RONU-68694 format. One record per residue: residue in one letter; x, y, z of N, C-alpha, C in turn. Coordinates in nm, 3 decimals, decimal comma, always signed. Layout:
<rec aa="a" n_u="X" n_v="Y" n_w="Z" ca_u="X" ca_v="Y" ca_w="Z" c_u="X" c_v="Y" c_w="Z"/>
...
This chain:
<rec aa="m" n_u="+14,148" n_v="+8,451" n_w="+6,685" ca_u="+14,061" ca_v="+8,548" ca_w="+6,722" c_u="+13,901" c_v="+8,545" c_w="+6,650"/>
<rec aa="l" n_u="+13,894" n_v="+8,491" n_w="+6,539" ca_u="+13,792" ca_v="+8,500" ca_w="+6,447" c_u="+13,703" c_v="+8,381" c_w="+6,501"/>
<rec aa="k" n_u="+13,774" n_v="+8,268" n_w="+6,521" ca_u="+13,704" ca_v="+8,129" ca_w="+6,537" c_u="+13,640" c_v="+8,148" c_w="+6,681"/>
<rec aa="k" n_u="+13,696" n_v="+8,215" n_w="+6,769" ca_u="+13,658" ca_v="+8,230" ca_w="+6,909" c_u="+13,520" c_v="+8,302" c_w="+6,882"/>
<rec aa="t" n_u="+13,524" n_v="+8,409" n_w="+6,823" ca_u="+13,418" ca_v="+8,501" ca_w="+6,793" c_u="+13,278" c_v="+8,430" c_w="+6,733"/>
<rec aa="i" n_u="+13,314" n_v="+8,350" n_w="+6,625" ca_u="+13,206" ca_v="+8,283" ca_w="+6,575" c_u="+13,162" c_v="+8,144" c_w="+6,656"/>
<rec aa="l" n_u="+13,272" n_v="+8,086" n_w="+6,732" ca_u="+13,209" ca_v="+7,995" ca_w="+6,833" c_u="+13,101" c_v="+8,044" c_w="+6,951"/>
<rec aa="a" n_u="+13,155" n_v="+8,179" n_w="+6,994" ca_u="+13,098" ca_v="+8,238" ca_w="+7,088" c_u="+12,936" c_v="+8,275" c_w="+7,041"/>
<rec aa="t" n_u="+12,947" n_v="+8,324" n_w="+6,906" ca_u="+12,796" ca_v="+8,352" ca_w="+6,861" c_u="+12,713" c_v="+8,233" c_w="+6,843"/>
<rec aa="l" n_u="+12,758" n_v="+8,138" n_w="+6,774" ca_u="+12,686" ca_v="+7,992" ca_w="+6,749" c_u="+12,625" c_v="+7,933" c_w="+6,898"/>
<rec aa="i" n_u="+12,736" n_v="+7,950" n_w="+7,009" ca_u="+12,706" ca_v="+7,883" ca_w="+7,123" c_u="+12,557" c_v="+8,013" c_w="+7,196"/>
<rec aa="g" n_u="+12,586" n_v="+8,123" n_w="+7,167" ca_u="+12,475" ca_v="+8,233" ca_w="+7,218" c_u="+12,338" c_v="+8,178" c_w="+7,146"/>
<rec aa="a" n_u="+12,351" n_v="+8,187" n_w="+7,023" ca_u="+12,242" ca_v="+8,172" ca_w="+6,934" c_u="+12,164" c_v="+8,027" c_w="+6,959"/>
<rec aa="t" n_u="+12,238" n_v="+7,910" n_w="+6,985" ca_u="+12,185" ca_v="+7,792" ca_w="+7,027" c_u="+12,140" c_v="+7,793" c_w="+7,174"/>
<rec aa="l" n_u="+12,182" n_v="+7,879" n_w="+7,243" ca_u="+12,121" ca_v="+7,905" ca_w="+7,395" c_u="+12,003" c_v="+7,967" c_w="+7,361"/>
<rec aa="l" n_u="+12,005" n_v="+8,072" n_w="+7,302" ca_u="+11,870" ca_v="+8,143" ca_w="+7,280" c_u="+11,768" c_v="+8,077" c_w="+7,223"/>
<rec aa="a" n_u="+11,776" n_v="+8,001" n_w="+7,111" ca_u="+11,692" ca_v="+7,920" ca_w="+7,073" c_u="+11,648" c_v="+7,825" c_w="+7,141"/>
<rec aa="s" n_u="+11,739" n_v="+7,754" n_w="+7,226" ca_u="+11,696" ca_v="+7,645" ca_w="+7,310" c_u="+11,593" c_v="+7,696" c_w="+7,433"/>
<rec aa="g" n_u="+11,618" n_v="+7,839" n_w="+7,461" ca_u="+11,543" ca_v="+7,887" ca_w="+7,583" c_u="+11,380" c_v="+7,854" c_w="+7,585"/>
<rec aa="a" n_u="+11,314" n_v="+7,855" n_w="+7,436" ca_u="+11,183" ca_v="+7,795" ca_w="+7,444" c_u="+11,140" c_v="+7,660" c_w="+7,495"/>
<rec aa="a" n_u="+11,261" n_v="+7,568" n_w="+7,479" ca_u="+11,211" ca_v="+7,448" ca_w="+7,539" c_u="+11,231" c_v="+7,405" c_w="+7,684"/>
<rec aa="f" n_u="+11,278" n_v="+7,551" n_w="+7,745" ca_u="+11,287" ca_v="+7,516" ca_w="+7,883" c_u="+11,141" c_v="+7,596" c_w="+7,976"/>
<rec aa="a" n_u="+11,061" n_v="+7,691" n_w="+7,884" ca_u="+10,968" ca_v="+7,761" ca_w="+7,910" c_u="+10,862" c_v="+7,708" c_w="+7,958"/>
<rec aa="d" n_u="+10,771" n_v="+7,763" n_w="+8,037" ca_u="+10,663" ca_v="+7,700" ca_w="+8,085" c_u="+10,550" c_v="+7,706" c_w="+7,962"/>
<rec aa="r" n_u="+10,458" n_v="+7,600" n_w="+7,961" ca_u="+10,371" ca_v="+7,605" ca_w="+7,891" c_u="+10,284" c_v="+7,738" c_w="+7,863"/>
<rec aa="p" n_u="+10,223" n_v="+7,751" n_w="+7,753" ca_u="+10,142" ca_v="+7,896" ca_w="+7,745" c_u="+10,037" c_v="+7,904" c_w="+7,858"/>
<rec aa="y" n_u="+9,951" n_v="+7,772" n_w="+7,889" ca_u="+9,820" ca_v="+7,787" ca_w="+7,938" c_u="+9,863" c_v="+7,833" c_w="+8,100"/>
<rec aa="y" n_u="+9,973" n_v="+7,796" n_w="+8,137" ca_u="+10,019" ca_v="+7,819" ca_w="+8,279" c_u="+10,062" c_v="+7,977" c_w="+8,319"/>
<rec aa="r" n_u="+10,071" n_v="+8,062" n_w="+8,211" ca_u="+10,102" ca_v="+8,204" ca_w="+8,203" c_u="+9,959" c_v="+8,277" c_w="+8,230"/>
<rec aa="h" n_u="+9,897" n_v="+8,232" n_w="+8,167" ca_u="+9,742" ca_v="+8,337" ca_w="+8,178" c_u="+9,655" c_v="+8,297" c_w="+8,260"/>
<rec aa="g" n_u="+9,699" n_v="+8,209" n_w="+8,351" ca_u="+9,590" ca_v="+8,192" ca_w="+8,503" c_u="+9,444" c_v="+8,108" c_w="+8,420"/>
<rec aa="h" n_u="+9,453" n_v="+8,034" n_w="+8,344" ca_u="+9,325" ca_v="+7,940" ca_w="+8,325" c_u="+9,385" c_v="+7,813" c_w="+8,298"/>
<rec aa="r" n_u="+9,392" n_v="+7,719" n_w="+8,423" ca_u="+9,424" ca_v="+7,594" ca_w="+8,454" c_u="+9,262" c_v="+7,502" c_w="+8,467"/>
<rec aa="d" n_u="+9,272" n_v="+7,398" n_w="+8,420" ca_u="+9,152" ca_v="+7,297" ca_w="+8,463" c_u="+9,203" c_v="+7,232" c_w="+8,588"/>
<rec aa="v" n_u="+9,128" n_v="+7,233" n_w="+8,678" ca_u="+9,172" ca_v="+7,172" ca_w="+8,819" c_u="+9,065" c_v="+7,062" c_w="+8,832"/>
<rec aa="v" n_u="+9,082" n_v="+6,942" n_w="+8,837" ca_u="+9,013" ca_v="+6,841" ca_w="+8,856" c_u="+8,990" c_v="+6,770" c_w="+9,000"/>
<rec aa="v" n_u="+8,864" n_v="+6,802" n_w="+9,055" ca_u="+8,891" ca_v="+6,720" ca_w="+9,198" c_u="+8,785" c_v="+6,596" c_w="+9,196"/>
<rec aa="k" n_u="+8,829" n_v="+6,502" n_w="+9,248" ca_u="+8,787" ca_v="+6,364" ca_w="+9,226" c_u="+8,763" c_v="+6,311" c_w="+9,373"/>
<rec aa="h" n_u="+8,630" n_v="+6,298" n_w="+9,383" ca_u="+8,588" ca_v="+6,252" ca_w="+9,543" c_u="+8,583" c_v="+6,113" c_w="+9,530"/>
<rec aa="v" n_u="+8,638" n_v="+6,030" n_w="+9,616" ca_u="+8,670" ca_v="+5,883" ca_w="+9,630" c_u="+8,567" c_v="+5,846" c_w="+9,757"/>
<rec aa="y" n_u="+8,479" n_v="+5,739" n_w="+9,721" ca_u="+8,406" ca_v="+5,689" ca_w="+9,848" c_u="+8,501" c_v="+5,578" c_w="+9,928"/>
<rec aa="h" n_u="+8,526" n_v="+5,593" n_w="+10,070" ca_u="+8,611" ca_v="+5,502" ca_w="+10,110" c_u="+8,520" c_v="+5,449" c_w="+10,236"/>
<rec aa="p" n_u="+8,498" n_v="+5,334" n_w="+10,224" ca_u="+8,395" ca_v="+5,266" ca_w="+10,335" c_u="+8,456" c_v="+5,264" c_w="+10,457"/>
<rec aa="a" n_u="+8,373" n_v="+5,261" n_w="+10,579" ca_u="+8,442" ca_v="+5,242" ca_w="+10,698" c_u="+8,537" c_v="+5,139" c_w="+10,717"/>
<rec aa="p" n_u="+8,646" n_v="+5,148" n_w="+10,779" ca_u="+8,732" ca_v="+5,025" ca_w="+10,827" c_u="+8,683" c_v="+4,921" c_w="+10,897"/>
<rec aa="r" n_u="+8,698" n_v="+4,794" n_w="+10,841" ca_u="+8,658" ca_v="+4,701" ca_w="+10,909" c_u="+8,757" c_v="+4,655" c_w="+11,041"/>
<rec aa="p" n_u="+8,680" n_v="+4,578" n_w="+11,152" ca_u="+8,783" ca_v="+4,550" ca_w="+11,258" c_u="+8,884" c_v="+4,453" c_w="+11,229"/>
<rec aa="v" n_u="+9,003" n_v="+4,459" n_w="+11,242" ca_u="+9,099" ca_v="+4,344" ca_w="+11,201" c_u="+9,104" c_v="+4,226" c_w="+11,319"/>
<rec aa="v" n_u="+9,100" n_v="+4,121" n_w="+11,302" ca_u="+9,119" ca_v="+3,997" ca_w="+11,370" c_u="+9,255" c_v="+3,945" c_w="+11,383"/>
<rec aa="v" n_u="+9,333" n_v="+3,952" n_w="+11,484" ca_u="+9,481" ca_v="+3,888" ca_w="+11,463" c_u="+9,485" c_v="+3,750" c_w="+11,558"/>
<rec aa="h" n_u="+9,515" n_v="+3,653" n_w="+11,507" ca_u="+9,514" ca_v="+3,516" ca_w="+11,583" c_u="+9,678" c_v="+3,491" c_w="+11,590"/>
<rec aa="r" n_u="+9,734" n_v="+3,489" n_w="+11,725" ca_u="+9,857" ca_v="+3,470" ca_w="+11,746" c_u="+9,882" c_v="+3,333" c_w="+11,796"/>
<rec aa="y" n_u="+9,979" n_v="+3,262" n_w="+11,747" ca_u="+10,009" ca_v="+3,136" ca_w="+11,767" c_u="+10,156" c_v="+3,113" c_w="+11,829"/>
<rec aa="y" n_u="+10,164" n_v="+3,024" n_w="+11,905" ca_u="+10,277" ca_v="+2,999" ca_w="+11,950" c_u="+10,381" c_v="+2,908" c_w="+11,852"/>
<rec aa="q" n_u="+10,492" n_v="+2,987" n_w="+11,841" ca_u="+10,585" ca_v="+2,901" ca_w="+11,744" c_u="+10,695" c_v="+2,900" c_w="+11,829"/>
<rec aa="p" n_u="+10,777" n_v="+2,784" n_w="+11,840" ca_u="+10,922" ca_v="+2,784" ca_w="+11,909" c_u="+11,022" c_v="+2,862" c_w="+11,815"/>
<rec aa="r" n_u="+11,122" n_v="+2,897" n_w="+11,869" ca_u="+11,192" ca_v="+2,979" ca_w="+11,811" c_u="+11,326" c_v="+2,877" c_w="+11,743"/>
<rec aa="p" n_u="+11,369" n_v="+2,840" n_w="+11,640" ca_u="+11,463" ca_v="+2,770" ca_w="+11,569" c_u="+11,583" c_v="+2,787" c_w="+11,673"/>
<rec aa="a" n_u="+11,682" n_v="+2,680" n_w="+11,647" ca_u="+11,788" ca_v="+2,678" ca_w="+11,713" c_u="+11,881" c_v="+2,783" c_w="+11,638"/>
<rec aa="p" n_u="+11,975" n_v="+2,854" n_w="+11,697" ca_u="+12,064" ca_v="+2,934" ca_w="+11,594" c_u="+12,139" c_v="+2,840" c_w="+11,498"/>
<rec aa="v" n_u="+12,184" n_v="+2,887" n_w="+11,395" ca_u="+12,243" ca_v="+2,807" ca_w="+11,285" c_u="+12,384" c_v="+2,920" c_w="+11,286"/>
<rec aa="v" n_u="+12,479" n_v="+2,796" n_w="+11,280" ca_u="+12,646" ca_v="+2,894" ca_w="+11,290" c_u="+12,687" c_v="+2,848" c_w="+11,155"/>
<rec aa="v" n_u="+12,737" n_v="+2,940" n_w="+11,073" ca_u="+12,766" ca_v="+2,884" ca_w="+10,931" c_u="+12,921" c_v="+2,952" c_w="+10,934"/>
<rec aa="q" n_u="+13,012" n_v="+2,846" n_w="+10,888" ca_u="+13,166" ca_v="+2,887" ca_w="+10,904" c_u="+13,201" c_v="+2,915" c_w="+10,747"/>
<rec aa="r" n_u="+13,234" n_v="+3,050" n_w="+10,738" ca_u="+13,272" ca_v="+3,077" ca_w="+10,585" c_u="+13,432" c_v="+3,092" c_w="+10,581"/>
<rec aa="h" n_u="+13,471" n_v="+3,029" n_w="+10,477" ca_u="+13,617" ca_v="+3,048" ca_w="+10,437" c_u="+13,637" c_v="+3,176" c_w="+10,364"/>
<rec aa="v" n_u="+13,757" n_v="+3,265" n_w="+10,410" ca_u="+13,759" ca_v="+3,361" ca_w="+10,357" c_u="+13,879" c_v="+3,338" c_w="+10,258"/>
<rec aa="v" n_u="+13,882" n_v="+3,405" n_w="+10,132" ca_u="+13,987" ca_v="+3,385" ca_w="+10,064" c_u="+14,035" c_v="+3,527" c_w="+9,979"/>
<rec aa="v" n_u="+14,141" n_v="+3,560" n_w="+10,021" ca_u="+14,186" ca_v="+3,697" ca_w="+9,985" c_u="+14,287" c_v="+3,673" c_w="+9,862"/>
<rec aa="q" n_u="+14,255" n_v="+3,742" n_w="+9,756" ca_u="+14,338" ca_v="+3,768" ca_w="+9,617" c_u="+14,385" c_v="+3,862" c_w="+9,601"/>
<rec aa="q" n_u="+14,477" n_v="+3,877" n_w="+9,533" ca_u="+14,535" ca_v="+3,986" ca_w="+9,467" c_u="+14,459" c_v="+4,067" c_w="+9,392"/>
<rec aa="p" n_u="+14,471" n_v="+4,210" n_w="+9,385" ca_u="+14,368" ca_v="+4,303" ca_w="+9,291" c_u="+14,428" c_v="+4,268" c_w="+9,158"/>
<rec aa="a" n_u="+14,353" n_v="+4,257" n_w="+9,050" ca_u="+14,386" ca_v="+4,228" ca_w="+8,917" c_u="+14,405" c_v="+4,362" c_w="+8,857"/>
<rec aa="p" n_u="+14,515" n_v="+4,375" n_w="+8,785" ca_u="+14,577" ca_v="+4,476" ca_w="+8,725" c_u="+14,468" c_v="+4,534" c_w="+8,647"/>
<rec aa="v" n_u="+14,461" n_v="+4,676" n_w="+8,628" ca_u="+14,379" ca_v="+4,741" ca_w="+8,544" c_u="+14,393" c_v="+4,723" c_w="+8,393"/>
<rec aa="y" n_u="+14,504" n_v="+4,734" n_w="+8,366" ca_u="+14,542" ca_v="+4,779" ca_w="+8,255" c_u="+14,643" c_v="+4,633" c_w="+8,175"/>
<rec aa="y" n_u="+14,615" n_v="+4,572" n_w="+8,078" ca_u="+14,688" ca_v="+4,473" ca_w="+8,030" c_u="+14,761" c_v="+4,494" c_w="+7,906"/>
<rec aa="g" n_u="+14,868" n_v="+4,424" n_w="+7,884" ca_u="+14,960" ca_v="+4,482" ca_w="+7,770" c_u="+14,975" c_v="+4,575" c_w="+7,737"/>
<rec aa="d" n_u="+14,952" n_v="+4,635" n_w="+7,606" ca_u="+15,031" ca_v="+4,778" ca_w="+7,579" c_u="+14,897" c_v="+4,887" c_w="+7,590"/>
<rec aa="a" n_u="+14,808" n_v="+4,878" n_w="+7,704" ca_u="+14,694" ca_v="+4,943" ca_w="+7,715" c_u="+14,757" c_v="+5,085" c_w="+7,752"/>
<rec aa="g" n_u="+14,856" n_v="+5,070" n_w="+7,845" ca_u="+14,923" ca_v="+5,197" ca_w="+7,908" c_u="+14,968" c_v="+5,274" c_w="+7,790"/>
<rec aa="l" n_u="+15,037" n_v="+5,223" n_w="+7,699" ca_u="+15,062" ca_v="+5,326" ca_w="+7,582" c_u="+14,962" c_v="+5,367" c_w="+7,500"/>
<rec aa="a" n_u="+14,855" n_v="+5,296" n_w="+7,482" ca_u="+14,766" ca_v="+5,358" ca_w="+7,425" c_u="+14,695" c_v="+5,468" c_w="+7,472"/>
<rec aa="i" n_u="+14,694" n_v="+5,448" n_w="+7,627" ca_u="+14,629" ca_v="+5,570" ca_w="+7,714" c_u="+14,721" c_v="+5,665" c_w="+7,717"/>
<rec aa="l" n_u="+14,871" n_v="+5,672" n_w="+7,713" ca_u="+14,956" ca_v="+5,762" ca_w="+7,676" c_u="+14,936" c_v="+5,827" c_w="+7,586"/>
<rec aa="a" n_u="+14,918" n_v="+5,778" n_w="+7,469" ca_u="+14,894" ca_v="+5,826" ca_w="+7,331" c_u="+14,793" c_v="+5,907" c_w="+7,310"/>
<rec aa="g" n_u="+14,685" n_v="+5,863" n_w="+7,366" ca_u="+14,537" ca_v="+5,958" ca_w="+7,360" c_u="+14,551" c_v="+6,076" c_w="+7,450"/>
<rec aa="a" n_u="+14,630" n_v="+6,054" n_w="+7,561" ca_u="+14,646" ca_v="+6,202" ca_w="+7,642" c_u="+14,735" c_v="+6,280" c_w="+7,578"/>
<rec aa="v" n_u="+14,832" n_v="+6,224" n_w="+7,480" ca_u="+14,889" ca_v="+6,342" ca_w="+7,419" c_u="+14,810" c_v="+6,398" c_w="+7,312"/>
<rec aa="i" n_u="+14,754" n_v="+6,316" n_w="+7,224" ca_u="+14,676" ca_v="+6,376" ca_w="+7,120" c_u="+14,572" c_v="+6,467" c_w="+7,198"/>
<rec aa="g" n_u="+14,501" n_v="+6,438" n_w="+7,295" ca_u="+14,396" ca_v="+6,492" ca_w="+7,377" c_u="+14,458" c_v="+6,647" c_w="+7,387"/>
<rec aa="g" n_u="+14,611" n_v="+6,640" n_w="+7,461" ca_u="+14,668" ca_v="+6,743" ca_w="+7,477" c_u="+14,664" c_v="+6,849" c_w="+7,368"/>
<rec aa="a" n_u="+14,723" n_v="+6,806" n_w="+7,250" ca_u="+14,771" ca_v="+6,870" ca_w="+7,153" c_u="+14,619" c_v="+6,952" c_w="+7,096"/>
<rec aa="i" n_u="+14,496" n_v="+6,851" n_w="+7,079" ca_u="+14,387" ca_v="+6,921" ca_w="+7,061" c_u="+14,366" c_v="+7,043" c_w="+7,119"/>
<rec aa="a" n_u="+14,344" n_v="+7,029" n_w="+7,250" ca_u="+14,315" ca_v="+7,132" ca_w="+7,368" c_u="+14,426" c_v="+7,241" c_w="+7,315"/>
<rec aa="y" n_u="+14,539" n_v="+7,229" n_w="+7,309" ca_u="+14,630" ca_v="+7,344" ca_w="+7,286" c_u="+14,585" c_v="+7,395" c_w="+7,145"/>
<rec aa="q" n_u="+14,555" n_v="+7,336" n_w="+7,070" ca_u="+14,495" ca_v="+7,392" ca_w="+6,917" c_u="+14,390" c_v="+7,473" c_w="+6,929"/>
<rec aa="i" n_u="+14,319" n_v="+7,442" n_w="+7,019" ca_u="+14,175" ca_v="+7,492" ca_w="+7,040" c_u="+14,202" c_v="+7,631" c_w="+7,122"/>
<rec aa="a" n_u="+14,275" n_v="+7,618" n_w="+7,226" ca_u="+14,291" ca_v="+7,731" ca_w="+7,341" c_u="+14,379" c_v="+7,835" c_w="+7,262"/>
<rec aa="n" n_u="+14,463" n_v="+7,805" n_w="+7,180" ca_u="+14,580" ca_v="+7,893" ca_w="+7,118" c_u="+14,545" c_v="+7,952" c_w="+6,968"/>
<rec aa="h" n_u="+14,468" n_v="+7,878" n_w="+6,884" ca_u="+14,438" ca_v="+7,915" ca_w="+6,744" c_u="+14,292" c_v="+7,950" c_w="+6,723"/>
């Protein structure tokens, strides 16, 4: 019970201390911001001349692709399954200790 109380207190203190990092900067709260308006001169658009030339369409190209179907590779090789099982058991034991002690 004491561990949970200490942990909750530490989490609360950390959250309270980090709250200032997410707050607005001070000059936004007091209403004095510098607003910069920049006027940019854009000249009048010039007419666009488009020349269209006749281009014959190329003949359609037929590509034959060979499809190769392979069996999916196994995800775990060798003793990796045993390592995953051991990791799950150890993780479960740690979670049980944290939750009940």
